[in-house]
N, C-alpha and C positions, 0 to 999 in steps of 0.2 A: 172939450171933446163932445161931438154930437152924439145924440141917442142912436142906438142900433139894436137890432134883434140878435139873439144868441141861440145857436143850435149846437147841441152836443151830439155829434154823429156817433152812432154805435156800429155802423158798418160802412163799407165803401159805397154801397148802394145809397144809403142815407145821405152821405156826404156828396156824392155825385149829383143826386137830385137837387139838393140845396144849391150846389154850385152851378147848376144848369139853368137856374131861374134868371132869365134875361130881363125880367121886370125890375130887378133890384141889382145892387152892386155887392155881390158876396165876396168875402175874403176868407182865406184859410188861416185858422189859428193853429199852428203846429207847436211852436214853443212860445211864440209871442214876445221874445226878448227884444226884437227890433220893432215888430209890428205895433205893440202897445205904445212905444215911444213915438212912432210915426203918427199914430192916431192922435196922441196928445198934442202934437205939433201941427196937426192938420194936413200933414203930407199925404196921408191916406184916410179916406172917409168912407167906410163901408156902411151899407144898409144892414147887412147881416154878417155876423162872424160865425164861421163853421168850424167848430172845435173838433179836430181829428185825432186827438191824443188817446182816445179810448177805443179806437178801432183795433181789434186784435191783430189783424194782419200787419199793421204798422208797428207792432211792438216786438216783433221777433228778431232774433239774431241766430243765424244758422249757416251751415256750410252746404252748398250744393256742388258735389264733386270738388273741384279746385277753386271754387268761387265763394267768397264771403258775402253773405246777403244780410244787409243791415236794414231793418224796418225803418221807414221814414219818420216814425214817431218816437223812436227810442231816444231817451236823453243821452247827450254826449258823454256824461260821466258814467253812465251804465256801460257804454261801449268800452271806454278805456279802463274801466275796472275789471273787465274780462281780459286780463293780461295774456292769456294763452292764445286768444284769437288774433292778437296783434304782434305775435312774435316775429312774423315775417313782414310786418308793416310798420316799421319804426317811424316813417314819415307821417303816416296817418295818426299814430299815437301822439306825436309832437303837436300836430295841428289841432287835434281835439283838446289838448290841455292848454292851448294858447288862447282859446276863445273866451274872453271875459273872465269872470271870477268863478269860484266853485259854485256859487249860487246860480249864476247864469248857466253853467254847464249842467246843473241838475235839472234845468228846465228846457234849455235849447235842444233842438233836434237836427239831425243831418238833413232832413227834407227842408227844414226852415232855413238853414244856412245856405243851402243851394237855392231854394225858392225865393229868397230875398234878392238874389241876383245882384249882389253888390260886387263891383270889381275887386274890392279888397277882401272878399270872403276868404277866410283861412283854409277851409276845407277844399275849395274848388281846385287850386293848383295841384295839390297832391292827388286828388281824385282823377284829374285829367292825366297826370303823369302815370298813374296806375291803370289807365285805360278803362276806367269805370263806366258803367252804364246805369241809367235810372229806369226803373219800371214805372211807366206812366199809365194810370188806369182810370177807368170810369165804371159805371154800373154794368157795362156790357162787354168791354174789351180791354186788352192790355197791349202795350207796345214797349219796345226797348229803344232807348235813345242814348247816344254817347253824352256824358256830362259836358264834353267839349262843345257839343252842338245844341245842348238843351238851353243854355243861356244865350240869347241872341243880342241883347243890349242891356245896359244897366236897368235893373228892375223888371226885365222882360224875359219870359220863358216861352219856349216853343210848345205850349200846351193849349188845348181847346177848352171851351166852357164845359164844366163837369169833370174835368180831369184833375188828378192829383198825383204826387209822387208817392208810390206805395213802398218802394225800397230802392236801395242802391246796391248794385252788384259789382264786387271788386275781385278781379282775377288774382289769385295767389300763385305766383310762378314758383316752380321748383328748380333746384339747381343753384347756380351762383347768381342770384338776383338780390338786390336791395334797393332801398329808397330813402329819401330824406325830404324834409320841408324846413326851410329857414326863411324868416322874414326880418325886416328891419322896422322898428317902431321908435318914435322919440322917447317913449317911456318903456321901462322894462316890462311892465305888466298892464293888463286891462287897457290896451290901446289897439288902434286899427293899423293894419299894415300900410306902410308907405311903399314898400316893395316886398313881394313874397314870391318864392320860387320852390316848386315841387320837382323832384328829380327821381327817376327810376332808371337803374342801370343793371345790365347783365354782363357777365364776363365769360369769355371762352376759357379753356383750360390753360392757355398761354397768357392769360390776363389781358388779352385784347378785348375791346368793348364789342359785345355782340348785340346789345340792345341799349337804347338810350331815348328817354322821353324827358323833356324839360318844359315845364308849364309855368306861365307867368301870372302873377296876381298884382293888382293895383296899378298896373302900367298900361292896360288896354281896356277898352269898353266891355269886352267880353272875353271868355277864356281863349287863350292862344298858346301854341307851342313855339319854342325857339327852334324852328326847323333847321336853320343853317348851322346853329351850334350843335344840334344832334347829329347832323350829317357829317360834320367835321370830325367828331370824335369816334364815330363808328369805325371799327376795324383797327383802331390805334391802341397803343398801350395806355393804360390808365396811369399816367405819370404827370408830374407837376407842369411840364412844358405844354403837353397837350390839353390839360385841364384849363390852364390859363388862356391858351389860345381859343379854345372853345368858348370860354366865358366872355371873351371880347366880342364874340359874334352874337351874343344874346340880344344886344341893343337893336339889331336889325329887325327883330320881331315886335318891338315895343312901340306904343303910341301913347306915351304918358301925357297927362295934363298938368297944368299948374293950378293948385288950389291952396286952401288955407294951411294945409299940412306940409306941403313940399312943392317945389317948383319942378317943372318937367326936366330941366337940366340936372337938378339934384337927383331925381329918380334915375336918369340915364347914367349918372356917375356911380350910383349905387349898384345898378344891375350886375355889372361884371364882378363886383366884389361879392355880392350875395350869391351869385351864381357859382363862383369858384368855391365859396364856403359850402354850398349845398352839395356840389360834386365831391369835394374833399370829405364831407361827412359820409357819403356813400363809400368812398375808398376806405375810410376808417372802419365802417361796418364790415368790410371785407378783410380787415386786418392789415390794410396797406396804408402806410404813413407817407404822405407826400410832402 
């Protein structure tokens, strides 16, 4: 690992100034659970590490009307230990608990998991399915951007020099809405998703589907929704036949690669299976057994 300078930012302004310095290569240290390993392997070589974990605005958890606002620097374990805030977000709770070990969850942050921009990131599919937005900020301004649009390529975010993720805003819908996240990994624990799917579903009073978002992980370079599958199930009964048919359409949105962990063909074979399980989990959340 090469030498680097370290800055412990105490405010967004401090962090933004350090990140705006174009004479050096600054990187954000949010949780560091991926970054430190990448630095050791020489994948990322910063001149300056800007530690943002002590910035107060990044440590808050609060509700704004019907929106859950999670500070970008809050440890994942802190979020899922606040069980009351996750009562309507079972898919988010599942994804938070799947990331690494307890030790990793005590350090890792929501901004770090998004900011690493890995196609296999566990939080991204469920955040996309929940129509979440990131607040991207610098010393002078803030802007909102859909999580779906924030990640543009593996390891690449739509942010400018000096910007960082201040928080993530998750709409919490009222009525008959639920969500789920299911992934497949070769090992039961502490592994990276070969396929991950986040689903958000709403039902009308007659149990027809009024709302459906299906987001894919580990099978595309950047976040993507299974639009054809979503459109198929909208307006239909949430039953086994319709769920199975919708799941077969998920592959139309996938662009998997072959790597050391799985072949593209294997991922395509998995997608309908994991998709069906994720939608079935939503049905179970409604008390519907398919």
